[in-house]
C-alpha positions as CSV (number, residue, x, y, z in Angstrom):
1,M,-8.1,-31.5,15.2
2,A,-10.1,-28.3,14.8
3,E,-8.2,-25.1,13.9
4,H,-7.7,-22.7,16.8
5,P,-10.0,-19.6,16.1
6,Q,-7.9,-16.5,15.6
7,L,-8.5,-12.9,16.7
8,R,-7.9,-10.5,13.9
9,L,-7.4,-6.8,13.8
10,G,-7.8,-5.3,10.4
11,L,-6.3,-1.8,9.7
12,L,-6.0,-1.8,5.9
13,E,-8.8,0.2,4.3
14,D,-11.4,-0.2,7.1
15,F,-11.0,-0.9,10.8
16,E,-12.3,-4.3,11.7
17,V,-12.0,-6.7,14.6
18,S,-13.1,-10.3,14.0
19,F,-13.0,-13.7,15.6
20,A,-13.5,-17.0,13.9
21,G,-14.9,-15.0,10.8
22,D,-17.4,-13.0,12.8
23,V,-17.0,-9.2,13.0
24,L,-16.9,-7.8,16.5
25,R,-18.5,-4.5,17.4
26,T,-16.0,-2.0,18.9
27,S,-16.6,1.6,20.0
28,L,-14.8,4.5,18.4
29,P,-12.6,5.0,21.5
30,A,-11.8,1.2,21.5
31,Q,-10.8,1.5,17.8
32,R,-8.5,4.4,18.5
33,L,-6.9,2.5,21.4
34,L,-6.4,-0.8,19.4
35,A,-5.1,1.1,16.4
36,R,-2.5,3.0,18.4
37,L,-1.4,-0.2,20.2
38,A,-0.9,-2.0,16.8
39,V,0.6,0.8,14.7
40,L,2.8,2.6,17.2
41,Q,3.6,0.0,19.9
42,R,3.8,-3.0,17.7
43,G,3.0,-5.3,20.5
44,R,5.2,-3.5,23.0
45,P,3.7,-2.5,26.3
46,I,3.0,1.1,27.0
47,Q,2.4,2.8,30.4
48,R,-1.2,3.2,31.2
49,A,-0.8,6.9,32.1
50,T,1.0,7.6,28.9
51,L,-1.6,5.9,26.8
52,A,-4.5,7.7,28.6
53,E,-2.8,11.1,28.1
54,R,-2.4,10.4,24.4
55,L,-5.9,9.2,23.8
56,W,-7.6,12.0,25.8
57,P,-5.0,14.9,25.7
58,Q,-7.6,17.5,26.7
59,A,-8.8,15.6,29.8
60,A,-7.3,15.9,33.3
61,P,-5.1,12.9,34.2
62,G,-7.6,11.3,36.5
63,R,-10.4,11.7,34.0
64,A,-8.2,10.3,31.2
65,A,-7.2,7.3,33.4
66,S,-10.9,6.6,34.2
67,S,-11.8,6.8,30.4
68,L,-9.1,4.3,29.6
69,R,-10.3,1.8,32.3
70,S,-13.8,2.1,30.9
71,V,-12.7,1.4,27.3
72,L,-10.5,-1.6,28.3
73,W,-13.5,-3.0,30.3
74,R,-15.8,-2.8,27.4
75,L,-13.5,-4.5,24.9
76,P,-15.0,-7.6,23.3
77,R,-13.9,-11.0,24.8
78,P,-15.1,-13.8,22.5
79,R,-15.0,-17.1,24.2
80,G,-12.9,-15.5,26.9
81,R,-10.2,-14.4,24.5
82,T,-8.8,-10.9,25.1
83,L,-7.5,-8.2,22.6
84,V,-5.2,-6.6,25.1
85,T,-2.9,-7.7,27.9
86,C,-3.0,-5.4,30.9
87,T,-1.0,-5.1,34.1
88,T,-1.5,-2.5,36.9
89,T,0.8,-0.2,35.0
90,T,1.0,-1.2,31.3
91,V,-1.2,-2.2,28.3
92,R,-0.2,-4.0,25.2
93,L,-1.9,-5.8,22.3
94,A,-2.4,-9.5,23.1
95,G,0.2,-11.7,21.6
96,D,-2.2,-14.0,19.6
97,V,-3.9,-11.1,17.8
98,H,-3.3,-11.3,14.0
99,V,-2.7,-7.8,12.6
100,D,-3.1,-7.5,8.8
101,L,-0.8,-4.4,8.8
102,W,2.1,-6.4,10.3
103,A,1.6,-9.3,7.8
104,V,1.7,-7.0,4.8
105,E,4.7,-5.1,6.1
106,A,6.5,-8.5,6.4
107,Q,5.5,-9.3,2.9
108,A,6.7,-6.0,1.6
109,H,10.0,-6.5,3.4
110,A,10.6,-9.9,1.9
111,L,9.8,-8.5,-1.6
112,C,12.1,-5.5,-1.3
113,T,15.2,-6.9,0.6
114,A,15.7,-10.3,-1.1
115,D,17.8,-10.6,-4.3
116,Q,15.2,-13.0,-5.5
117,P,11.8,-12.4,-3.9
118,P,10.4,-15.7,-2.4
119,P,7.6,-17.2,-4.5
120,A,5.3,-17.2,-1.4
121,A,5.6,-13.4,-1.3
122,L,4.3,-13.1,-4.9
123,D,1.3,-15.4,-4.5
124,D,-1.2,-12.7,-3.3
125,L,-0.4,-9.1,-3.9
126,A,-3.9,-7.7,-3.3
127,P,-3.1,-6.7,0.3
128,L,-0.4,-4.4,-1.1
129,T,-3.1,-2.4,-2.9
130,R,-4.7,-1.2,0.4
131,D,-3.9,1.9,2.5
132,L,-3.6,2.2,6.2
133,L,-6.9,3.5,7.6
134,P,-7.3,6.0,4.7
135,A,-10.5,7.5,6.2
136,W,-8.8,8.4,9.5
137,D,-7.4,11.9,9.7
138,E,-5.5,11.8,13.0
139,E,-2.2,13.6,13.4
140,W,-0.4,10.7,15.1
141,L,-1.3,8.4,12.2
142,Q,-0.2,10.6,9.1
143,V,3.5,9.7,9.2
144,E,2.6,5.9,9.6
145,Q,0.2,6.1,6.7
146,E,2.8,7.6,4.4
147,S,5.4,5.2,5.6
148,F,3.2,2.2,4.8
149,R,2.2,3.7,1.5
150,Q,5.8,3.9,0.4
151,K,6.6,0.4,1.5
152,R,3.7,-1.0,-0.5
153,L,4.5,1.0,-3.6
154,H,8.1,-0.2,-3.6
155,A,6.9,-3.8,-3.0
156,L,4.4,-3.6,-6.0
157,E,7.2,-2.3,-8.3
158,R,9.6,-5.0,-7.1
159,S,6.9,-7.6,-7.5
160,S,6.1,-6.4,-11.1
161,D,9.9,-6.7,-11.9
162,A,10.3,-10.2,-10.4
163,L,7.1,-11.5,-12.1
164,R,8.2,-10.1,-15.5
165,R,11.5,-11.9,-15.2
166,R,9.6,-15.1,-14.5
167,G,7.4,-14.7,-17.5
168,R,4.2,-14.0,-15.5
169,F,3.3,-11.0,-17.5
170,T,-0.4,-10.7,-16.6
171,D,0.5,-10.7,-12.9
172,A,3.4,-8.4,-13.5
173,L,1.2,-5.9,-15.3
174,C,-1.4,-6.0,-12.5
175,A,1.2,-5.2,-9.9
176,G,2.7,-2.4,-11.9
177,L,-0.7,-0.9,-12.6
178,G,-1.6,-1.3,-9.0
179,A,1.3,1.1,-8.1
180,V,0.2,3.5,-10.9
181,Q,-3.3,3.5,-9.6
182,A,-2.1,4.3,-6.1
183,E,0.1,7.1,-7.3
184,P,-0.5,8.2,-10.9
185,L,2.5,10.6,-10.9
186,R,5.0,8.1,-9.7
187,E,7.5,7.5,-12.6
188,S,8.9,4.3,-11.3
189,A,5.5,2.7,-11.3
190,H,5.0,3.7,-14.9
191,R,8.4,2.3,-15.8
192,S,7.4,-1.0,-14.4
193,V,4.3,-1.1,-16.6
194,I,6.3,0.0,-19.7
195,A,8.9,-2.8,-19.0
196,V,6.2,-5.5,-19.0
197,H,4.8,-4.2,-22.3
198,L,8.3,-4.2,-23.9
199,E,9.1,-7.7,-22.6
200,E,6.0,-8.9,-24.3
201,G,6.8,-7.1,-27.5
202,N,3.8,-4.7,-27.1
203,H,5.6,-1.6,-28.2
204,A,2.5,0.4,-29.0
205,E,1.2,-0.3,-25.5
206,A,4.5,0.8,-24.0
207,L,4.4,4.0,-26.0
208,R,0.8,4.7,-24.9
209,Q,1.7,4.2,-21.3
210,Y,4.7,6.6,-21.6
211,D,2.5,9.2,-23.4
212,A,-0.2,8.9,-20.8
213,Y,2.4,9.6,-18.0
214,R,4.1,12.3,-19.9
215,T,0.8,14.1,-20.5
216,L,-0.4,13.7,-16.9
217,L,3.0,14.9,-15.5
218,A,2.9,18.0,-17.7
219,H,-0.7,18.8,-17.0
220,D,-0.5,18.4,-13.1
221,L,3.0,19.6,-12.4
222,G,4.3,21.3,-15.5
223,L,7.2,18.8,-15.6
224,R,8.8,16.3,-18.1
225,P,9.8,12.7,-17.4
226,S,13.2,12.2,-15.8
227,P,16.2,10.8,-17.8
228,A,15.6,7.5,-15.9
229,I,12.8,6.6,-18.2
230,A,14.9,7.2,-21.4
231,P,16.2,3.7,-21.8
232,W,12.7,2.3,-21.9
233,W,11.6,5.0,-24.3
234,R,14.6,4.3,-26.6
235,R,13.6,0.6,-26.9
236,C,10.1,1.7,-28.1
237,S,11.7,4.3,-30.5
238,A,14.2,1.7,-31.9
239,A,11.3,-0.6,-32.7
240,R,9.4,2.2,-34.3
241,S,12.4,3.3,-36.4
242,T,12.4,0.0,-38.2
243,C,9.0,0.9,-39.8
244,P,9.4,3.2,-42.8
245,R,5.9,4.5,-42.4
246,C,6.6,5.3,-38.7
247,E,9.9,7.0,-39.6
248,A,8.2,9.2,-42.1
249,Q,5.6,10.2,-39.5
250,G,8.2,11.2,-36.9
251,R,9.1,9.6,-33.5
252,V,7.8,10.3,-30.0
253,T,10.1,12.8,-28.3
254,F,10.3,14.2,-24.8
255,Q,8.4,17.4,-25.8
256,P,5.6,18.6,-23.5
257,P,2.1,17.7,-24.8
258,V,0.2,20.1,-26.9
259,S,-3.0,19.3,-25.0
260,D,-3.8,19.3,-21.2
261,R,-6.2,16.4,-21.6
262,R,-5.8,14.1,-18.6
263,R,-5.5,10.4,-19.3
264,N,-5.9,7.6,-16.8
265,P,-3.5,4.7,-17.6
266,I,-5.7,2.3,-15.6
267,D,-8.8,2.9,-17.7
268,R,-7.4,1.0,-20.7
269,T,-7.3,-2.3,-18.7
270,R,-11.0,-2.0,-17.8
271,S,-12.2,-1.4,-21.4
């Protein structure tokens, strides 16, 4: 039996509507409408008048309602399938539309709430490296963008920890570095990467990661790492103290860097 083709709404990185693998053309007003229904309404219906007012706040109510009817009429209908369900008073996203944002949020929730993240949630972490419509600069979207960013960063860190405990060090390192790349000043992301290096016995890599973060933090914000990173640093320092030559040269401390040279911890994985 042939698989039922699925309508897909993509909101991560770029906006995209597709059906059976083919991208469907949508106007900018249609994109704004579909994004609002998916991000704010989450499948719940919204009053037509309210939706029209929010999409065209500068227009008179009658003109806004007319614009909404026009956009709804011009939405693509591949093989008779609809993206929205309308009544005389309400509009909502159709129930069979697959929204990538919802799927990744469910994955992040599974990773962050379970004592032991389910293996299926760890299979593909690439969607967790994508932002919510980063090129869009609309006021109603800003809080949702930051909320999703925090969810995915926590999920990447939790994934790194879970993968490290299972001995999947390469995947754990990629997850941790994904969080670092998304927010280079996020200490918990750097701690995830340092933890993987230490688990593998790569103390030099752990020290370099710590030093890169310390340098960046001092350069950009004039701050030092928090005490929360101290246990990881002490493990590096303890290993270093067993080497007479390293002991003679002195240990790494929490002193500010002498140079303001910015270092990108991601670059080393690409060399």
